[in-house]
N, C-alpha and C positions, 0 to 999 in steps of 0.2 A: 915718262919721268922717273928716274932712278931714286934708289932709297938716298945717297948721298945728296941729291938736290932738294928733296925732301926735309932732311934733317938740316942741312944750310938755312934754308927757308924758315924753319922751324925755330931755330936758334935766333935768327933774325927777329923773328917776330915776338919771340921772349925776351929777347935785349930789350925791344922797343918798349914792352910792355911793361919791364923792369924801371927802365929808365923813365916814363911818362910816370910812375908809381911813385919813385924819389921825387920827381919835379915838386908832384903834386903835394906828398907830406911835407918837401922843404917849402914850398909857398905858403903851407897850412901853421906850420911851427914859426915863421918869419911873421 
């Protein structure tokens, strides 16, 4: 596994985590 692949997977995981966090916060505020 190359460093580039690890970086892409890491960014995708981070993006999904942030996306889920915003959805949870948004649902709580609503």
